[in-house]
C-alpha positions in Angstrom: 96.6 92.2 157.5 99.3 90.2 158.3 97.3 88.2 161.3 99.8 85.2 162.4 103.2 83.5 161.6 104.5 80.2 162.5 108.1 79.3 162.2 109.8 75.6 162.4 113.4 75.0 162.3 114.1 77.6 160.2 118.0 79.1 161.2 118.0 79.7 164.7 114.2 79.4 165.4 113.2 76.2 166.6 109.5 76.8 166.9 107.7 80.2 166.8 104.1 81.1 166.8 103.3 85.0 166.6 100.0 87.1 166.5 100.3 90.5 165.0 98.2 93.7 165.7 97.0 96.6 163.3 98.8 99.8 162.7 102.4 100.3 163.6 104.2 97.1 164.6 108.1 97.5 165.7 110.5 94.9 166.4 113.3 95.3 168.2 116.5 93.5 169.7 120.3 93.1 169.9 121.9 92.7 167.1 122.2 89.2 166.0 118.8 88.2 167.9 117.3 86.9 165.1 115.3 90.3 163.4 116.7 89.4 160.0 116.0 85.9 159.8 112.2 86.7 160.9 112.4 88.8 157.7 113.9 86.3 155.6 110.7 83.6 156.8 108.5 86.1 155.9 110.3 86.8 152.3 109.8 83.2 151.9 106.1 82.9 152.2 105.7 85.5 150.1 107.8 83.6 147.2 111.1 84.2 147.9 113.9 81.8 146.9 114.1 79.1 148.9 117.7 77.8 150.5 118.7 74.9 152.1 120.7 77.0 154.4 117.7 77.9 156.1 116.9 74.5 157.7 117.8 74.7 161.6 120.9 72.1 161.7 120.1 68.4 162.7 116.8 69.1 161.1 115.3 67.7 157.3 112.4 70.4 156.7 111.6 73.9 157.8 108.4 75.3 157.6 107.0 78.9 157.3 102.7 79.7 157.7 101.3 82.7 157.7 97.8 84.0 158.1 96.3 86.9 156.3 93.0 88.5 156.5 92.0 89.6 152.7 90.3 92.7 152.6 90.9 93.4 148.6 87.9 92.5 146.4 90.1 92.1 143.3 92.8 90.0 144.9 90.2 87.8 146.3 88.9 87.4 142.7 91.9 86.3 141.5 92.6 83.6 144.5 89.4 82.2 143.8 90.7 82.1 139.6 93.3 79.8 141.0 90.6 77.3 142.4 90.9 77.9 145.9 88.4 79.1 148.4 88.3 81.9 151.0 86.9 82.0 154.5 85.6 85.4 155.2 89.2 86.4 153.3 91.5 84.6 155.3 94.0 83.3 153.9 96.9 80.5 155.2 100.2 80.1 153.1 102.3 77.8 153.9 105.9 77.0 152.5 108.1 73.9 153.3 112.0 73.7 152.6 113.6 70.1 152.7 117.5 69.1 152.8 116.8 67.8 149.1 116.3 71.3 148.1 112.9 70.9 146.7 110.4 73.3 148.0 106.6 73.0 148.1 104.0 75.9 148.5 100.2 75.6 150.0 97.4 78.4 149.6 94.6 77.5 151.9 96.0 73.7 151.3 95.9 73.8 148.0 99.0 73.6 146.1 100.3 76.3 143.9 103.8 77.4 142.4 106.6 79.7 143.6 106.0 81.9 141.0 102.2 82.5 141.4 103.0 82.6 145.1 105.6 85.5 144.5 102.7 87.3 142.3 100.2 87.3 145.6 102.9 88.0 147.9 103.8 91.4 146.4 100.0 91.9 146.4 100.4 91.1 150.2 102.9 93.2 151.3 105.7 95.6 150.3 109.3 95.1 152.2 111.8 98.1 152.2 115.5 97.3 153.7 118.4 98.8 152.7 118.3 97.4 149.3 114.9 99.3 148.4 116.7 102.2 149.5 119.1 101.5 147.0 116.7 101.3 143.9 116.1 104.8 144.2 119.5 105.0 142.6 118.2 103.5 139.5 116.3 105.9 137.4 114.2 103.8 135.5 112.0 103.6 139.0 111.9 107.3 139.4 109.0 107.2 136.6 107.3 104.5 138.2 107.1 106.3 141.4 105.9 109.4 139.9 103.2 108.0 138.0 102.1 106.0 141.3 101.4 109.4 143.0 99.7 110.6 139.9 97.6 107.6 139.7 98.4 107.4 136.1 98.4 104.0 135.8 95.2 103.3 133.4 96.9 106.0 131.0 100.2 103.7 131.0 98.1 100.5 130.4 96.4 101.6 127.9 99.5 102.9 126.1 101.1 99.7 127.0 98.0 98.1 124.7 98.2 100.3 122.4 101.8 99.9 121.6 101.6 96.0 121.6 99.5 95.7 118.9 101.3 98.6 117.2 104.3 96.3 117.3 102.2 93.2 116.3 101.2 95.3 113.1 104.7 96.2 112.5 106.4 92.5 112.5 103.4 91.5 110.5 104.3 93.9 107.6 107.8 93.3 108.1 107.1 89.3 107.3 104.6 90.6 104.7 107.6 92.9 103.1 110.3 89.8 103.2 107.9 87.6 101.6 107.3 90.5 98.9 110.9 90.7 98.6 111.1 87.0 97.3 107.7 86.7 96.1 108.0 86.8 92.4 110.8 83.9 92.6 108.6 82.2 95.0 105.1 82.5 92.9 107.4 81.1 90.1 108.8 77.9 91.7 105.4 77.2 93.5 103.6 78.0 89.9 106.2 74.8 88.7 106.3 72.5 91.3 102.3 72.7 90.9 102.5 71.7 87.5 104.3 69.5 87.9 102.8 67.2 90.5 99.2 67.8 88.5 100.4 66.7 85.4 101.6 63.7 87.0 98.0 63.2 87.6 98.9 61.2 90.9 96.4 59.2 92.7 96.4 56.7 95.6 95.6 53.4 94.2 98.2 54.2 90.9 101.6 53.2 92.7 100.2 49.4 93.9 98.7 48.4 90.5 101.7 49.3 88.6 103.7 47.0 91.2 101.3 44.3 91.0 101.1 44.8 86.7 105.2 44.6 86.6 105.1 41.6 88.5 103.3 39.9 86.5 104.9 40.9 83.5 108.1 40.4 84.9 107.0 36.6 85.3 105.2 35.8 82.6 107.1 33.0 81.4 107.3 30.9 84.4 103.2 31.3 84.7 102.8 30.1 81.3 104.9 27.3 81.8 103.9 26.6 85.1 100.0 26.6 84.1 100.4 24.9 81.0 101.6 22.2 83.2 99.2 22.4 85.4 96.2 22.4 82.8 98.1 19.0 81.2 97.6 17.4 84.4 94.3 18.4 84.9 92.6 17.7 81.6 94.6 17.5 78.7 96.9 14.6 79.2 96.2 11.1 78.9 94.8 10.0 82.6 94.2 13.5 83.7 92.5 14.6 86.6 89.3 15.0 84.8 89.2 11.9 82.7 89.1 9.9 86.0 87.3 11.8 87.9 84.6 11.7 85.3 85.4 7.5 85.1 84.9 7.7 88.9 81.8 9.6 88.6 79.8 7.3 86.3 81.1 4.4 88.4 79.4 5.5 91.4 76.0 6.6 89.3 75.9 2.9 88.2 75.4 1.8 91.8 72.4 4.0 92.7 69.7 1.6 91.7 71.7 -1.0 93.6 71.5 1.1 96.8 69.3 4.4 96.8 72.0 5.6 99.8 74.6 6.4 97.0 72.3 9.0 95.4 74.7 11.6 97.8 77.8 10.4 97.0 76.8 10.3 93.0 76.1 14.1 93.4 78.9 15.3 95.2 80.9 13.7 92.7 79.3 15.1 89.9 80.0 18.7 91.5 83.4 18.1 91.8 83.7 16.8 88.3 81.8 20.6 87.3 84.1 22.3 89.5 87.0 20.7 87.9 86.3 21.7 84.3 85.1 25.1 85.4 88.7 25.8 87.1 90.3 24.1 84.1 88.2 26.9 81.6 89.3 29.7 84.1 92.8 29.0 83.9 92.9 28.5 80.2 91.1 31.9 80.1 94.1 33.2 82.2 96.5 31.7 80.0 95.2 33.4 77.1 95.7 37.0 78.4 99.5 36.7 79.4 101.4 38.9 77.1 104.8 39.1 76.9 104.8 42.8 76.5 108.3 44.3 77.0 107.3 48.2 75.8 104.6 47.7 78.5 106.8 46.8 81.0 109.2 50.0 80.2 106.5 51.7 80.1 105.6 50.9 84.0 109.3 51.3 84.8 109.1 55.0 83.6 106.2 55.6 85.2 107.4 54.4 88.4 110.3 56.2 88.2 108.4 59.2 87.6 106.3 58.8 91.1 109.5 58.1 93.0 110.9 61.4 91.9 108.2 63.0 92.9 108.1 61.5 96.5 111.6 62.4 96.9 111.2 66.0 96.2 107.2 66.8 97.7 107.0 63.6 100.2 107.2 60.4 101.7 104.3 58.7 99.6 101.7 59.9 97.3 99.2 60.7 99.8 102.0 63.4 100.8 102.7 64.4 98.1 98.9 65.4 97.2 98.9 67.4 100.8 102.0 68.9 99.5 100.3 70.2 96.6 97.1 71.6 98.7 99.7 73.6 100.6 101.2 75.3 97.8 98.2 76.2 96.3 97.2 77.9 99.4 100.8 79.7 99.7 100.5 80.7 96.2 96.9 82.5 96.8 98.2 84.2 99.6 101.4 85.5 97.7 98.7 86.7 95.2 97.4 88.4 98.2 100.3 89.9 100.2 100.1 93.0 98.7 97.1 93.8 99.3 97.6 93.1 102.8 101.0 95.0 103.0 98.7 98.0 102.0 95.9 97.1 104.4 98.8 97.1 107.0 100.6 100.4 106.5 96.9 102.3 106.9 96.7 100.4 110.1 100.4 101.4 111.1 99.9 105.4 110.1 96.8 104.8 112.2 97.7 103.4 115.1 100.8 106.0 114.9 98.6 109.0 115.5 96.8 107.0 118.2 100.2 106.3 120.2 101.6 109.6 119.7 98.5 111.2 121.0 98.6 108.9 124.3 102.0 109.4 124.5 102.5 113.1 124.6 99.0 113.1 126.8 100.7 110.8 129.2 104.0 113.0 129.1 101.8 116.2 129.7 100.0 114.6 132.7 103.7 114.1 134.7 105.2 117.4 134.3 102.2 118.4 135.7 102.1 116.0 138.4 106.0 116.4 139.0 105.2 120.1 140.2 103.1 118.9 142.9 104.9 115.7 143.5 108.2 117.9 144.3 106.5 120.2 146.7 104.9 117.2 148.9 108.3 115.6 148.7 109.9 119.0 150.0 107.5 118.8 152.8 107.7 115.5 154.2 111.8 115.7 154.0 111.6 118.9 155.8 109.1 117.3 158.9 112.1 114.8 158.6 114.4 117.5 159.6 115.8 118.5 156.0 114.4 122.1 156.3 116.7 123.3 153.6 116.3 120.5 151.0 115.7 121.0 147.3 113.7 118.1 145.5 113.6 118.4 141.8 111.9 116.0 138.8 113.9 116.3 135.6 112.7 115.4 132.1 114.7 114.3 128.8 113.7 113.9 125.7 115.3 112.1 123.7 115.2 113.4 119.3 114.8 110.7 117.2 114.8 111.4 113.5 113.2 108.6 112.1 110.3 108.5 114.5 106.9 109.7 114.3 106.0 111.2 117.6 106.6 115.1 118.0 106.5 116.8 121.4 106.7 120.3 121.7 108.4 120.8 117.8 110.8 118.1 117.9 110.5 114.3 117.2 111.1 112.6 120.1 112.0 108.8 120.8 109.5 106.4 122.1 109.8 103.4 124.3 107.9 100.9 126.6 107.1 103.4 128.9 105.8 106.4 126.7 108.2 109.4 125.6 110.9 111.2 127.8 112.6 109.9 130.6 112.4 110.9 134.0 114.9 111.2 136.9 114.9 112.7 140.6 117.2 115.3 141.5 118.3 116.6 144.8 120.1 119.1 146.7 120.8 118.8 150.5 122.0 122.0 151.6 121.1 125.5 150.6 123.3 127.4 147.9 124.2 124.0 145.9 121.9 123.5 142.6 119.7 120.2 141.9 121.6 117.5 141.0 120.7 113.5 140.4 119.7 111.9 143.4 121.6 108.8 142.5 125.1 110.8 142.7 124.7 112.8 145.8 122.5 111.3 148.3 123.7 109.5 151.4 122.1 106.3 153.1 120.8 108.5 155.9 119.4 110.6 153.3 118.3 107.8 151.0 116.4 106.5 153.6 114.6 109.7 154.4 113.7 110.2 150.8 112.0 106.8 150.9 110.0 107.2 153.7 108.9 110.7 152.6 108.0 109.2 149.0 106.1 106.3 150.7 104.4 109.2 153.4 102.7 110.5 150.1 102.5 107.1 148.5 100.6 105.1 151.2 97.2 106.1 149.9 98.1 105.3 146.6 99.3 102.1 147.0 97.2 99.1 147.3 99.2 96.9 149.4 98.0 96.3 152.5 101.1 95.4 154.7 104.6 97.3 154.6 107.8 95.9 156.2 110.7 98.9 157.1 113.8 97.1 157.6 116.7 99.4 158.8 114.9 102.3 157.8 116.4 104.4 161.0 120.0 103.9 158.9 122.2 106.5 159.4 119.9 108.5 161.4 119.2 109.4 165.3 117.8 111.8 167.7 115.2 114.3 166.8 115.3 112.9 163.1 114.6 109.7 164.6 111.4 110.7 166.5 110.0 112.5 163.4 110.9 109.1 161.3 108.1 107.6 163.7 105.6 110.6 163.1 106.4 109.4 159.9 105.8 105.8 160.1 102.7 106.2 162.3 101.3 108.0 159.7 101.9 105.6 157.0 100.1 102.9 159.1 97.2 104.7 159.0 94.5 102.3 157.1 98.0 99.9 156.5 99.6 97.6 158.8 103.0 98.6 159.5 105.9 96.7 160.8 109.0 98.5 161.5 113.0 96.8 162.5 114.6 99.4 164.3 117.3 100.3 167.1 116.3 103.8 167.8 113.8 104.2 170.9 112.4 107.4 169.3 110.5 105.0 166.6 109.7 102.0 169.5 107.9 104.6 171.2 105.6 105.1 168.7 104.2 101.4 168.4 100.8 100.2 168.1 102.3 96.8 169.0 106.1 96.1 170.2 108.0 93.0 170.3 111.1 92.5 171.1 113.2 90.0 169.5 116.3 87.9 171.8 118.6 85.2 171.6 119.1 82.4 174.2 121.1 79.2 174.4 119.4 76.2 175.6 120.9 72.9 175.9 123.9 74.0 173.7 121.7 74.9 171.2 120.9 78.9 170.4 117.0 79.6 169.9 115.7 83.2 168.7 112.1 83.7 169.7 109.9 86.9 169.7 108.3 88.1 172.5 105.2 90.5 172.7 106.0 93.3 175.3 103.1 94.8 177.8 104.0 98.2 178.6 106.3 98.0 181.7 108.6 95.5 179.3 108.1 98.3 176.4 109.6 100.7 179.4 112.3 98.5 179.9 113.0 97.9 176.5 113.3 101.2 175.2 115.3 102.2 178.1 117.3 99.1 177.4 117.9 101.2 173.4 118.2 104.6 174.7 121.2 103.8 178.0 122.2 100.7 176.8 122.5 97.5 179.8 122.4 99.5 182.5 119.2 101.2 183.2 118.7 104.1 185.2 115.6 106.0 186.8 116.6 108.8 184.3 116.6 106.1 181.4 113.1 104.7 182.6 111.8 108.4 182.6 112.7 108.8 179.1 111.4 105.8 177.9 108.0 106.3 179.1 108.3 109.9 177.7 108.5 107.9 174.6 105.8 105.9 174.7 103.6 108.9 175.9 104.4 111.1 172.7 
């Protein structure tokens, strides 16, 4: 239940803190006092749209907080799955709206998104206003109400899960059929491309080796000329470096006998001479290998051109080409198995069509059986709401589908996300008139009473613990109003119900009565809410029934309303 709500700087509400009671909570007050603002604040805390117009003039932020006591184990478990702990099932929801347009949500001081808050809010509070009565004008909501009454949710969920698997199989088959259509052409292309890459015999190191060899062949003449000149300077010309180093080494060696300290420089000179001899030999060996080979240069150019051509077609470099070869090989193999996979999918689809047909027809049968009891219960509730001659009905229509696979009553019918067939509520408010679609003939007051009748028979099946009725009294009065109050009291058995009303007959049924009032203080308008004691309730109900002038008669009437 909703234990407490705090509102700060929200529209004309400056600062409001109010605790609520179990059972039927009634809110009354003059038009424009702020009852709709209170509903907007509650809607905000449940994940509704944040609007900067909600912020009180002169303020920068509006804040709404609400404390709920949760008894639903499944909801508590889902909240814990968000990483949010609850103490004894108590849940604090907080919503801030700033004038920058930003909105922040908190659940027990933990941050969460508006979308997540809305999902939780839908399981905490069910708000019914005139727009919800209008929901009855959308026939697609009729099957949802019928399924809730018949407790068909499990069957609907099983059908939906099976339909999702079936649709995935169909998509897979269509994808494979598209592949099959072009399979031969694709196989031929892939085989050609794979052969082209494999025949090229690529290796990761080859390209760099070819480029190095090409560079040597292109500069063979320069290499030869430079090396000959270098060898001449080192060993072959008169006064070469090798000749002069040899002479120097011998001169140092001749001085060793005079001073043994020259042994080390003599040895180093000998080593330098040997190193230079080896260098000369190494350069001569390299010089002998230099080859002026135009045919080999042409061969390398051709090979590099081939590699570049493959790079343009299959990848930026040789590793990318080899990766593409692997991918194409896998695709080629899968194409070979495509026909086998299609056969398997076709068998699975046939099997799932039989399963779906069984689930859809069983659900349709159950809905039709449910509709008979549903019709009687709704009519009973409507008679209690002073619609004694009303007739209510449920019409089923099963559109044909010549290409479908679901047979129902010797006809092939269309399958959709909700099963088979459509459901529409029928209505006849006056005797002698035939049943017609509710969406076409019901007035606003009749829609209000039909919605209340539905909520009366569905309140046990509906797991949402808090219900809000805004303007449920639209278009009614007198004796009917008293009966609406009785229904609301019935709905509040096991639930917490809030009702905004202008009718004293409904206000008299309240477990707790709150008055919303507007005042002006220091040139600013304020909206407040006050819980009424018995005497205040008598006065408020007397005002509602007789206007601003309260007489002994209206006070007596108010006391009778509360006593009832």
